Each structure stands twice: as C-alpha cells, then as structure tokens.
N, C-alpha and C positions, 0 to 999 in steps of 0.2 A: 513620526513613530520613533520611539527611542530604541536604542540597541537592545535593551532588555525586552521590550515588547516584541522585537523581531525574533530574538532567541526563543521566547515563549511560544510564538507562533510556529517556528521551525520545529520545536519539540512536539507540539500538538499534532502537526501534520505527519511527523515521523511516527508518532504513536498510531495515527490512523492507518498508515501503511502497514505497520506491524499487525494491527488488528485485522486488516483486510487479508493479509497473507495467511493468518491463522484461520479466519473464517472460511477461506477458500481451500484450506487444507494443504497449503504449499509452503508453509514456513520452514519445514525441515528440508524440502528440496532446495529452497533458496540458499540455505546454509551450506549445501554440499555441491552446488553447481560449480562448474569450472569458473575460476576467476570470480568467486562469489563476492569478494569485497567490492570489486568494481561494479558488478551487476546490482548489488544491493545499493550502492551509492547512486547509480543512475536511476534506480527505481525510486529512491528517496527524493532525488531531484525532481522527477516527474510528479510525484505526489505533492511535494512542496510548492510546485508551480501551478497546481490545479486550483481552480476557483470554486470547487464544490465541497469544501471542507464541512460546512454545516450539513449539507445534504448527505454526505458520506457518513458522518457521525450518526445521523438519524437512521440511515439504511443499516449500518452495522448494529445499532441498538435494536432495531425492529425485525431484522431478518434472522430467522432461525437457521434455515438451511437453504443454500443456493448452489447452483452448478457453475455460475459465472458471476462476476462482479457487475455492478450497474453499468449502463452504456457509457456514462461519462468518465469511467475510471481510466486514467492514463496508463495504468499498468495492466490492462486487460490482456494484451498480447503476451506479456511476460507470464502472467498467471496461467494462461492457456498452455504455454510451452512447459511450465513447471508441472501442470496437471498431467501432461502427457508422459512425464517421467515417473509417475507413480506406478 
C-alpha cells in the first residue's frame, strides 16, 4: 500500500466517524465535551482501526433513524456517553 492510499483510507474512515456522530445526534456534544480534541482524536483512532468500514458505510446509507450504532461500532460507548449529555 502506498502512502497516498493509506491517507485516502484514513480520510474515508474519519468521514465515517463524522457521519456516525451526526447520525447518532452527538456531533455537537463531541465538540463541547471536556478535552474534546483528545476525545475526538481517540474516537478517530478507534474508527480507523475498525475492520467494518464497508459495513458501516452501508449502515449509515440505509439507516434513517437509530437509537444506537451497530454492535460492531468501536465508538458505541462514547456515543452512549455523549447521548446522555443531551
């Protein structure tokens, strides 16, 4: 894999994380949580290390309304904590 392919993959997974946070309605909470830069960075790391990118993209495309992310989501605990702040 070339470095460019790696960067494209990282960007695609980061976009999935952003879409998931929006779909779950916690994107605003993520931006205002204490130490939000570090929390966001760790969430991005978890998403980038996940092996379900294709599944996640399909889930995001096909799911209209959901109370929680799919079971394989490595950020589900974070999402639940952010949902409790609403």
